C-alpha positions as CSV (number, residue, x, y, z in Angstrom):
1,M,-0.3,-0.2,0.0
2,P,1.9,3.6,-0.8
3,Y,2.2,6.0,2.3
4,R,0.1,9.3,2.2
5,C,2.4,11.5,4.0
6,Y,1.0,15.1,5.5
7,M,3.3,18.0,6.7
8,S,3.3,20.7,8.8
9,V,5.2,23.3,10.4
10,E,6.0,21.9,13.9
11,G,9.3,24.7,14.7
12,K,12.3,26.6,12.8
13,G,13.6,24.8,10.5
14,T,10.8,20.8,11.1
15,M,8.0,19.4,9.7
16,L,5.9,17.1,11.1
17,L,5.0,14.4,8.7
18,T,1.5,12.5,9.4
19,V,1.8,8.7,7.4
20,N,-2.4,7.7,6.1
21,E,-1.2,4.9,9.7
22,G,-1.7,8.0,12.3
23,L,2.2,8.1,12.7
24,Q,4.1,10.9,13.2
25,I,7.3,11.7,12.2
26,T,9.7,15.0,12.7
27,V,12.0,16.0,10.0
28,D,14.5,18.7,8.9
29,E,13.7,20.9,5.8
30,D,16.0,18.9,4.2
31,G,13.5,15.4,4.2
32,F,16.2,13.5,7.4
33,L,14.9,12.6,11.0
34,V,15.2,15.0,14.0
35,R,15.3,12.1,16.1
36,L,17.7,8.9,15.8
37,E,15.1,7.0,18.0
38,D,11.6,7.5,16.2
39,W,12.9,5.4,13.3
40,T,11.8,2.4,12.8
41,E,11.6,-0.9,9.5
42,Q,7.5,1.4,8.6
43,I,9.8,4.6,9.0
44,A,12.4,3.8,6.5
45,R,9.6,2.0,4.1
46,V,7.7,6.0,3.7
47,L,11.3,7.6,4.1
48,A,12.1,5.5,0.5
49,A,8.6,6.4,-0.6
50,R,9.0,10.0,0.3
51,E,12.6,9.6,-1.7
52,G,10.8,7.5,-4.8
53,I,11.9,4.1,-3.9
54,A,8.4,2.1,-4.7
55,E,10.0,-1.4,-2.3
56,L,12.3,-1.3,0.5
57,T,13.7,-5.1,0.4
58,E,15.1,-7.3,3.4
59,A,18.6,-6.5,2.0
60,G,17.7,-2.8,1.5
61,L,16.4,-3.3,5.6
62,D,20.1,-4.8,5.7
63,I,21.9,-2.1,4.6
64,L,20.1,1.0,6.4
65,K,20.6,-1.0,9.7
66,F,24.3,-1.4,9.4
67,M,24.8,2.3,8.8
68,R,22.7,2.9,11.7
69,E,24.7,0.8,13.8
70,Y,28.0,1.9,12.2
71,Y,26.0,5.5,13.3
72,Q,25.5,4.3,16.5
73,K,29.1,3.7,17.1
74,H,31.5,5.9,15.4
75,H,29.3,9.1,14.8
76,F,30.2,9.2,11.2
77,F,28.7,8.2,7.7
78,P,31.3,5.1,6.6
79,I,32.7,4.7,3.9
80,V,30.4,3.0,1.0
81,R,32.8,-0.4,0.0
82,F,32.7,-1.3,3.9
83,V,28.5,-1.3,4.4
84,C,29.1,-4.1,1.0
85,K,31.2,-5.6,3.1
86,N,29.4,-6.1,6.1
87,V,25.7,-6.8,5.1
88,H,27.8,-9.2,2.2
89,Q,26.8,-7.6,-1.0
90,P,28.0,-6.5,-4.2
91,N,30.5,-3.4,-4.2
92,N,28.2,-1.1,-5.2
93,C,25.3,-2.6,-3.4
94,V,24.2,1.4,-1.7
95,T,24.1,2.8,-4.9
96,E,21.9,-0.3,-6.6
97,K,19.6,0.3,-4.0
98,F,19.5,3.5,-3.3
99,I,21.7,5.7,-5.8
100,D,22.8,8.1,-3.8
101,P,24.3,7.5,-0.4
102,V,23.1,10.0,1.2
103,K,19.6,9.5,0.1
104,A,20.3,5.7,1.7
105,W,21.8,7.7,5.7
106,K,18.3,9.5,4.6
107,I,16.1,7.1,4.6
108,A,18.0,4.4,7.8
109,G,16.8,7.8,9.4
110,L,20.3,9.7,10.4
111,P,20.9,12.5,11.1
112,N,21.2,15.0,8.4
113,P,25.1,15.0,7.8
114,G,25.1,18.2,6.1
115,E,28.2,19.8,4.1
116,E,30.2,17.7,4.3
117,V,29.0,13.8,3.6
118,I,28.2,15.0,0.1
119,M,31.7,16.5,-0.4
120,F,33.2,12.7,0.8
121,K,30.2,11.1,-1.2
122,A,31.9,12.3,-4.9
123,W,34.9,11.5,-3.9
124,E,36.2,8.4,-6.0
125,P,38.8,7.3,-3.0
126,L,36.0,7.2,0.0
127,G,34.7,4.1,-1.8
128,Y,31.8,5.8,-3.9
């Protein structure tokens, strides 16, 4: 079933999204979850749909869960090939499932990484 989101402005730079099941989440102006602890697989599916990803597979969820675990331990964006290696998928698993590593980061419910990560993702030696 497709998700329908309704937005309302909650505070400076944040929006409250209400999903058709009555689920409410707060995202920043770029669509990143404001509270890391709000993330669930259901919310991941909502965020994926907002990013144009119709189906979030188990392999995709494995990638997102690893990214969350890595972030909670290191507080940094993991190298893409490292993610794929640790979830036992091909080196391009993140781009294959999500097109863009920053989209995967967003769907994983992680904080807005800012311009620094956007710069790093474009740098070939770091694994994009």
